[in-house]
Backbone as XML, in Angstrom:
<?xml version="1.0"?>
<chain id="A" units="angstrom">
  <residue number="1" name="MET">
    <atom name="N" x="-4.005" y="-53.303" z="50.464"/>
    <atom name="CA" x="-3.017" y="-52.822" z="49.521"/>
    <atom name="C" x="-2.630" y="-51.399" z="49.903"/>
  </residue>
  <residue number="2" name="GLN">
    <atom name="N" x="-1.360" y="-51.122" z="49.786"/>
    <atom name="CA" x="-0.822" y="-49.816" z="50.157"/>
    <atom name="C" x="-0.269" y="-49.127" z="48.908"/>
  </residue>
  <residue number="3" name="PRO">
    <atom name="N" x="-0.673" y="-47.871" z="48.620"/>
    <atom name="CA" x="-0.138" y="-47.167" z="47.451"/>
    <atom name="C" x="1.342" y="-46.837" z="47.634"/>
  </residue>
  <residue number="4" name="ILE">
    <atom name="N" x="2.082" y="-46.892" z="46.532"/>
    <atom name="CA" x="3.510" y="-46.574" z="46.528"/>
    <atom name="C" x="3.726" y="-45.394" z="45.583"/>
  </residue>
  <residue number="5" name="THR">
    <atom name="N" x="4.482" y="-44.408" z="46.002"/>
    <atom name="CA" x="4.752" y="-43.233" z="45.178"/>
    <atom name="C" x="5.557" y="-43.607" z="43.938"/>
  </residue>
  <residue number="6" name="VAL">
    <atom name="N" x="5.119" y="-43.097" z="42.797"/>
    <atom name="CA" x="5.801" y="-43.326" z="41.522"/>
    <atom name="C" x="7.101" y="-42.527" z="41.507"/>
  </residue>
  <residue number="7" name="THR">
    <atom name="N" x="8.186" y="-43.147" z="41.070"/>
    <atom name="CA" x="9.488" y="-42.480" z="41.004"/>
    <atom name="C" x="9.787" y="-42.006" z="39.581"/>
  </residue>
  <residue number="8" name="ARG">
    <atom name="N" x="10.833" y="-41.247" z="39.459"/>
    <atom name="CA" x="11.293" y="-40.772" z="38.150"/>
    <atom name="C" x="11.674" y="-41.952" z="37.253"/>
  </residue>
  <residue number="9" name="GLN">
    <atom name="N" x="12.271" y="-42.987" z="37.834"/>
    <atom name="CA" x="12.660" y="-44.171" z="37.067"/>
    <atom name="C" x="11.439" y="-44.878" z="36.482"/>
  </residue>
  <residue number="10" name="HIS">
    <atom name="N" x="10.362" y="-44.970" z="37.253"/>
    <atom name="CA" x="9.120" y="-45.556" z="36.735"/>
    <atom name="C" x="8.624" y="-44.755" z="35.536"/>
  </residue>
  <residue number="11" name="LEU">
    <atom name="N" x="8.592" y="-43.443" z="35.697"/>
    <atom name="CA" x="8.086" y="-42.562" z="34.654"/>
    <atom name="C" x="8.944" y="-42.642" z="33.395"/>
  </residue>
  <residue number="12" name="ASP">
    <atom name="N" x="10.262" y="-42.655" z="33.551"/>
    <atom name="CA" x="11.159" y="-42.763" z="32.396"/>
    <atom name="C" x="10.967" y="-44.082" z="31.658"/>
  </residue>
  <residue number="13" name="ALA">
    <atom name="N" x="10.756" y="-45.163" z="32.391"/>
    <atom name="CA" x="10.530" y="-46.471" z="31.768"/>
    <atom name="C" x="9.260" y="-46.453" z="30.926"/>
  </residue>
  <residue number="14" name="VAL">
    <atom name="N" x="8.209" y="-45.822" z="31.430"/>
    <atom name="CA" x="6.941" y="-45.746" z="30.694"/>
    <atom name="C" x="7.084" y="-44.847" z="29.473"/>
  </residue>
  <residue number="15" name="ARG">
    <atom name="N" x="7.811" y="-43.755" z="29.600"/>
    <atom name="CA" x="7.990" y="-42.834" z="28.467"/>
    <atom name="C" x="8.737" y="-43.484" z="27.308"/>
  </residue>
  <residue number="16" name="ASN">
    <atom name="N" x="9.536" y="-44.505" z="27.574"/>
    <atom name="CA" x="10.291" y="-45.188" z="26.523"/>
    <atom name="C" x="9.505" y="-46.283" z="25.815"/>
  </residue>
  <residue number="17" name="VAL">
    <atom name="N" x="8.270" y="-46.521" z="26.227"/>
    <atom name="CA" x="7.432" y="-47.540" z="25.591"/>
    <atom name="C" x="6.909" y="-46.993" z="24.264"/>
  </residue>
  <residue number="18" name="GLU">
    <atom name="N" x="6.970" y="-47.813" z="23.223"/>
    <atom name="CA" x="6.492" y="-47.409" z="21.904"/>
    <atom name="C" x="4.991" y="-47.116" z="21.962"/>
  </residue>
  <residue number="19" name="GLY">
    <atom name="N" x="4.596" y="-45.990" z="21.388"/>
    <atom name="CA" x="3.188" y="-45.606" z="21.359"/>
    <atom name="C" x="2.790" y="-44.599" z="22.417"/>
  </residue>
  <residue number="20" name="ILE">
    <atom name="N" x="3.641" y="-44.379" z="23.408"/>
    <atom name="CA" x="3.335" y="-43.397" z="24.459"/>
    <atom name="C" x="3.639" y="-42.001" z="23.923"/>
  </residue>
  <residue number="21" name="LEU">
    <atom name="N" x="2.631" y="-41.151" z="23.920"/>
    <atom name="CA" x="2.811" y="-39.782" z="23.457"/>
    <atom name="C" x="3.224" y="-38.856" z="24.599"/>
  </residue>
  <residue number="22" name="ARG">
    <atom name="N" x="2.641" y="-39.100" z="25.776"/>
    <atom name="CA" x="2.924" y="-38.257" z="26.939"/>
    <atom name="C" x="2.629" y="-39.050" z="28.202"/>
  </residue>
  <residue number="23" name="ALA">
    <atom name="N" x="3.425" y="-38.845" z="29.238"/>
    <atom name="CA" x="3.194" y="-39.510" z="30.523"/>
    <atom name="C" x="3.621" y="-38.568" z="31.643"/>
  </residue>
  <residue number="24" name="HIS">
    <atom name="N" x="2.842" y="-38.554" z="32.723"/>
    <atom name="CA" x="3.220" y="-37.751" z="33.894"/>
    <atom name="C" x="2.703" y="-38.410" z="35.165"/>
  </residue>
  <residue number="25" name="ARG">
    <atom name="N" x="3.365" y="-38.060" z="36.269"/>
    <atom name="CA" x="2.997" y="-38.590" z="37.585"/>
    <atom name="C" x="1.853" y="-37.789" z="38.173"/>
  </residue>
  <residue number="26" name="GLY">
    <atom name="N" x="1.087" y="-38.466" z="39.019"/>
    <atom name="CA" x="0.069" y="-37.764" z="39.782"/>
    <atom name="C" x="0.726" y="-37.010" z="40.933"/>
  </residue>
  <residue number="27" name="ARG">
    <atom name="N" x="-0.022" y="-36.114" z="41.534"/>
    <atom name="CA" x="0.497" y="-35.345" z="42.670"/>
    <atom name="C" x="-0.381" y="-35.558" z="43.889"/>
  </residue>
  <residue number="28" name="TYR">
    <atom name="N" x="0.216" y="-35.381" z="45.037"/>
    <atom name="CA" x="-0.478" y="-35.456" z="46.325"/>
    <atom name="C" x="-1.196" y="-36.792" z="46.498"/>
  </residue>
  <residue number="29" name="VAL">
    <atom name="N" x="-2.525" y="-36.798" z="46.491"/>
    <atom name="CA" x="-3.293" y="-38.016" z="46.735"/>
    <atom name="C" x="-3.091" y="-39.045" z="45.624"/>
  </residue>
  <residue number="30" name="SER">
    <atom name="N" x="-2.825" y="-38.597" z="44.405"/>
    <atom name="CA" x="-2.648" y="-39.524" z="43.283"/>
    <atom name="C" x="-1.174" y="-39.732" z="42.925"/>
  </residue>
  <residue number="31" name="ALA">
    <atom name="N" x="-0.267" y="-39.579" z="43.882"/>
    <atom name="CA" x="1.171" y="-39.725" z="43.632"/>
    <atom name="C" x="1.563" y="-41.152" z="43.274"/>
  </residue>
  <residue number="32" name="HIS">
    <atom name="N" x="0.662" y="-42.100" z="43.446"/>
    <atom name="CA" x="0.939" y="-43.503" z="43.122"/>
    <atom name="C" x="0.490" y="-43.861" z="41.700"/>
  </residue>
  <residue number="33" name="LYS">
    <atom name="N" x="0.083" y="-42.850" z="40.903"/>
    <atom name="CA" x="-0.441" y="-43.104" z="39.561"/>
    <atom name="C" x="0.416" y="-42.476" z="38.478"/>
  </residue>
  <residue number="34" name="ILE">
    <atom name="N" x="0.390" y="-43.116" z="37.302"/>
    <atom name="CA" x="0.959" y="-42.544" z="36.086"/>
    <atom name="C" x="-0.201" y="-42.332" z="35.125"/>
  </residue>
  <residue number="35" name="PHE">
    <atom name="N" x="-0.306" y="-41.125" z="34.608"/>
    <atom name="CA" x="-1.305" y="-40.788" z="33.606"/>
    <atom name="C" x="-0.588" y="-40.792" z="32.263"/>
  </residue>
  <residue number="36" name="LEU">
    <atom name="N" x="-1.115" y="-41.533" z="31.294"/>
    <atom name="CA" x="-0.427" y="-41.612" z="30.016"/>
    <atom name="C" x="-1.390" y="-41.487" z="28.852"/>
  </residue>
  <residue number="37" name="ASP">
    <atom name="N" x="-0.897" y="-40.848" z="27.792"/>
    <atom name="CA" x="-1.626" y="-40.743" z="26.530"/>
    <atom name="C" x="-0.902" y="-41.638" z="25.541"/>
  </residue>
  <residue number="38" name="ALA">
    <atom name="N" x="-1.660" y="-42.526" z="24.913"/>
    <atom name="CA" x="-1.069" y="-43.465" z="23.963"/>
    <atom name="C" x="-1.751" y="-43.321" z="22.614"/>
  </residue>
  <residue number="39" name="ALA">
    <atom name="N" x="-0.966" y="-43.443" z="21.550"/>
    <atom name="CA" x="-1.498" y="-43.360" z="20.195"/>
    <atom name="C" x="-2.514" y="-44.470" z="19.968"/>
  </residue>
  <residue number="40" name="GLY">
    <atom name="N" x="-3.704" y="-44.097" z="19.555"/>
    <atom name="CA" x="-4.745" y="-45.066" z="19.248"/>
    <atom name="C" x="-5.475" y="-45.638" z="20.444"/>
  </residue>
  <residue number="41" name="ALA">
    <atom name="N" x="-5.060" y="-45.295" z="21.652"/>
    <atom name="CA" x="-5.690" y="-45.859" z="22.850"/>
    <atom name="C" x="-6.277" y="-44.787" z="23.760"/>
  </residue>
  <residue number="42" name="GLY">
    <atom name="N" x="-5.866" y="-43.542" z="23.595"/>
    <atom name="CA" x="-6.391" y="-42.461" z="24.427"/>
    <atom name="C" x="-5.644" y="-42.298" z="25.740"/>
  </residue>
  <residue number="43" name="THR">
    <atom name="N" x="-6.306" y="-41.671" z="26.701"/>
    <atom name="CA" x="-5.721" y="-41.401" z="28.011"/>
    <atom name="C" x="-6.059" y="-42.531" z="28.975"/>
  </residue>
  <residue number="44" name="MET">
    <atom name="N" x="-5.048" y="-42.998" z="29.690"/>
    <atom name="CA" x="-5.212" y="-44.099" z="30.637"/>
    <atom name="C" x="-4.418" y="-43.801" z="31.895"/>
  </residue>
  <residue number="45" name="THR">
    <atom name="N" x="-4.711" y="-44.542" z="32.949"/>
    <atom name="CA" x="-3.925" y="-44.442" z="34.177"/>
    <atom name="C" x="-3.545" y="-45.835" z="34.650"/>
  </residue>
  <residue number="46" name="MET">
    <atom name="N" x="-2.430" y="-45.884" z="35.331"/>
    <atom name="CA" x="-2.020" y="-47.111" z="36.015"/>
    <atom name="C" x="-1.483" y="-46.710" z="37.378"/>
  </residue>
  <residue number="47" name="ALA">
    <atom name="N" x="-1.714" y="-47.567" z="38.363"/>
    <atom name="CA" x="-1.375" y="-47.246" z="39.750"/>
    <atom name="C" x="-0.485" y="-48.330" z="40.344"/>
  </residue>
  <residue number="48" name="LEU">
    <atom name="N" x="0.411" y="-47.920" z="41.237"/>
    <atom name="CA" x="1.361" y="-48.827" z="41.874"/>
    <atom name="C" x="0.949" y="-49.070" z="43.328"/>
  </residue>
  <residue number="49" name="TYR">
    <atom name="N" x="0.727" y="-50.346" z="43.657"/>
    <atom name="CA" x="0.343" y="-50.737" z="45.018"/>
    <atom name="C" x="1.224" y="-51.868" z="45.516"/>
  </residue>
  <residue number="50" name="ARG">
    <atom name="N" x="1.403" y="-51.907" z="46.831"/>
    <atom name="CA" x="2.125" y="-52.995" z="47.481"/>
    <atom name="C" x="1.113" y="-53.848" z="48.235"/>
  </residue>
  <residue number="51" name="ASP">
    <atom name="N" x="1.206" y="-55.154" z="48.005"/>
    <atom name="CA" x="0.370" y="-56.114" z="48.728"/>
    <atom name="C" x="1.326" y="-57.076" z="49.413"/>
  </residue>
  <residue number="52" name="GLY">
    <atom name="N" x="1.510" y="-56.903" z="50.708"/>
    <atom name="CA" x="2.526" y="-57.680" z="51.421"/>
    <atom name="C" x="3.899" y="-57.161" z="51.036"/>
  </residue>
  <residue number="53" name="SER">
    <atom name="N" x="4.734" y="-58.017" z="50.466"/>
    <atom name="CA" x="6.080" y="-57.597" z="50.063"/>
    <atom name="C" x="6.206" y="-57.436" z="48.552"/>
  </residue>
  <residue number="54" name="ILE">
    <atom name="N" x="5.107" y="-57.595" z="47.809"/>
    <atom name="CA" x="5.125" y="-57.515" z="46.348"/>
    <atom name="C" x="4.476" y="-56.212" z="45.886"/>
  </residue>
  <residue number="55" name="ALA">
    <atom name="N" x="5.183" y="-55.468" z="45.024"/>
    <atom name="CA" x="4.625" y="-54.254" z="44.425"/>
    <atom name="C" x="4.176" y="-54.584" z="43.005"/>
  </residue>
  <residue number="56" name="ARG">
    <atom name="N" x="2.943" y="-54.200" z="42.683"/>
    <atom name="CA" x="2.382" y="-54.479" z="41.357"/>
    <atom name="C" x="1.707" y="-53.231" z="40.806"/>
  </residue>
  <residue number="57" name="TRP">
    <atom name="N" x="1.673" y="-53.171" z="39.475"/>
    <atom name="CA" x="0.944" y="-52.127" z="38.778"/>
    <atom name="C" x="-0.467" y="-52.621" z="38.500"/>
  </residue>
  <residue number="58" name="TYR">
    <atom name="N" x="-1.432" y="-51.712" z="38.640"/>
    <atom name="CA" x="-2.837" y="-52.023" z="38.395"/>
    <atom name="C" x="-3.407" y="-51.025" z="37.393"/>
  </residue>
  <residue number="59" name="ALA">
    <atom name="N" x="-4.387" y="-51.472" z="36.626"/>
    <atom name="CA" x="-5.035" y="-50.618" z="35.629"/>
    <atom name="C" x="-5.950" y="-49.616" z="36.317"/>
  </residue>
  <residue number="60" name="GLY">
    <atom name="N" x="-5.661" y="-48.328" z="36.143"/>
    <atom name="CA" x="-6.513" y="-47.267" z="36.671"/>
    <atom name="C" x="-6.891" y="-47.444" z="38.120"/>
  </residue>
  <residue number="61" name="ASP">
    <atom name="N" x="-8.187" y="-47.367" z="38.394"/>
    <atom name="CA" x="-8.697" y="-47.516" z="39.756"/>
    <atom name="C" x="-9.290" y="-48.901" z="39.983"/>
  </residue>
  <residue number="62" name="THR">
    <atom name="N" x="-8.856" y="-49.870" z="39.202"/>
    <atom name="CA" x="-9.399" y="-51.224" z="39.313"/>
    <atom name="C" x="-8.470" y="-52.111" z="40.124"/>
  </residue>
  <residue number="63" name="ASP">
    <atom name="N" x="-8.901" y="-53.325" z="40.352"/>
    <atom name="CA" x="-8.036" y="-54.304" z="41.014"/>
    <atom name="C" x="-7.507" y="-55.318" z="40.005"/>
  </residue>
  <residue number="64" name="GLU">
    <atom name="N" x="-7.440" y="-54.891" z="38.727"/>
    <atom name="CA" x="-6.905" y="-55.730" z="37.655"/>
    <atom name="C" x="-5.387" y="-55.555" z="37.584"/>
  </residue>
  <residue number="65" name="PRO">
    <atom name="N" x="-4.610" y="-56.580" z="37.981"/>
    <atom name="CA" x="-3.153" y="-56.441" z="37.952"/>
    <atom name="C" x="-2.618" y="-56.442" z="36.524"/>
  </residue>
  <residue number="66" name="LEU">
    <atom name="N" x="-1.611" y="-55.592" z="36.282"/>
    <atom name="CA" x="-0.978" y="-55.518" z="34.970"/>
    <atom name="C" x="0.363" y="-56.236" z="34.957"/>
  </residue>
  <residue number="67" name="GLY">
    <atom name="N" x="1.155" y="-56.063" z="35.991"/>
    <atom name="CA" x="2.469" y="-56.681" z="36.038"/>
    <atom name="C" x="3.332" y="-56.070" z="37.117"/>
  </residue>
  <residue number="68" name="LEU">
    <atom name="N" x="4.602" y="-56.467" z="37.105"/>
    <atom name="CA" x="5.538" y="-55.993" z="38.120"/>
    <atom name="C" x="6.352" y="-54.797" z="37.648"/>
  </residue>
  <residue number="69" name="GLY">
    <atom name="N" x="6.730" y="-54.764" z="36.376"/>
    <atom name="CA" x="7.538" y="-53.677" z="35.835"/>
    <atom name="C" x="6.685" y="-52.583" z="35.221"/>
  </residue>
  <residue number="70" name="ALA">
    <atom name="N" x="7.158" y="-51.337" z="35.275"/>
    <atom name="CA" x="6.394" y="-50.201" z="34.756"/>
    <atom name="C" x="6.217" y="-50.283" z="33.244"/>
  </residue>
  <residue number="71" name="ALA">
    <atom name="N" x="7.291" y="-50.540" z="32.500"/>
    <atom name="CA" x="7.209" y="-50.594" z="31.039"/>
    <atom name="C" x="6.342" y="-51.762" z="30.579"/>
  </residue>
  <residue number="72" name="GLU">
    <atom name="N" x="6.553" y="-52.925" z="31.171"/>
    <atom name="CA" x="5.756" y="-54.119" z="30.837"/>
    <atom name="C" x="4.271" y="-53.856" z="31.091"/>
  </residue>
  <residue number="73" name="SER">
    <atom name="N" x="3.963" y="-53.224" z="32.191"/>
    <atom name="CA" x="2.575" y="-52.942" z="32.556"/>
    <atom name="C" x="1.952" y="-51.923" z="31.606"/>
  </residue>
  <residue number="74" name="ALA">
    <atom name="N" x="2.726" y="-50.911" z="31.198"/>
    <atom name="CA" x="2.218" y="-49.918" z="30.246"/>
    <atom name="C" x="1.907" y="-50.578" z="28.906"/>
  </residue>
  <residue number="75" name="ARG">
    <atom name="N" x="2.783" y="-51.473" z="28.447"/>
    <atom name="CA" x="2.528" y="-52.195" z="27.191"/>
    <atom name="C" x="1.247" y="-53.012" z="27.273"/>
  </residue>
  <residue number="76" name="LYS">
    <atom name="N" x="1.061" y="-53.688" z="28.380"/>
    <atom name="CA" x="-0.134" y="-54.515" z="28.568"/>
    <atom name="C" x="-1.393" y="-53.649" z="28.614"/>
  </residue>
  <residue number="77" name="LEU">
    <atom name="N" x="-1.320" y="-52.509" z="29.290"/>
    <atom name="CA" x="-2.457" y="-51.596" z="29.376"/>
    <atom name="C" x="-2.834" y="-51.068" z="27.993"/>
  </residue>
  <residue number="78" name="ILE">
    <atom name="N" x="-1.844" y="-50.676" z="27.208"/>
    <atom name="CA" x="-2.095" y="-50.191" z="25.848"/>
    <atom name="C" x="-2.712" y="-51.298" z="24.997"/>
  </residue>
  <residue number="79" name="ALA">
    <atom name="N" x="-2.175" y="-52.500" z="25.112"/>
    <atom name="CA" x="-2.686" y="-53.630" z="24.324"/>
    <atom name="C" x="-4.150" y="-53.918" z="24.638"/>
  </residue>
  <residue number="80" name="THR">
    <atom name="N" x="-4.538" y="-53.832" z="25.894"/>
    <atom name="CA" x="-5.932" y="-54.106" z="26.249"/>
    <atom name="C" x="-6.869" y="-53.017" z="25.740"/>
  </residue>
  <residue number="81" name="HIS">
    <atom name="N" x="-6.380" y="-51.773" z="25.649"/>
    <atom name="CA" x="-7.233" y="-50.682" z="25.165"/>
    <atom name="C" x="-7.315" y="-50.638" z="23.646"/>
  </residue>
  <residue number="82" name="THR">
    <atom name="N" x="-6.271" y="-51.048" z="22.951"/>
    <atom name="CA" x="-6.296" y="-51.006" z="21.487"/>
    <atom name="C" x="-6.978" y="-52.226" z="20.890"/>
  </residue>
  <residue number="83" name="SER">
    <atom name="N" x="-7.077" y="-53.313" z="21.637"/>
    <atom name="CA" x="-7.716" y="-54.521" z="21.110"/>
    <atom name="C" x="-9.234" y="-54.462" z="21.226"/>
  </residue>
  <residue number="84" name="ASN">
    <atom name="N" x="-9.746" y="-53.520" z="22.013"/>
    <atom name="CA" x="-11.209" y="-53.410" z="22.190"/>
    <atom name="C" x="-11.858" y="-52.725" z="21.023"/>
  </residue>
</chain>
């Protein structure tokens, strides 16, 4: 898997998700990650990787896939943290 740099469009999509209080991109080595604070879920990260020709979002530093879109993946990440 190859990390992909997070773009402004990815970040804007995540910021528009309901429940997100703050979101920012990583820098340098962590440029493929979005760090987000969500109401009731705390601080989380999601990372963008390419496997072959498919780019997917993953939860933090795990190999647990969240989805293809940034907003969809952020919603899923929040849902998994608030349901615990």
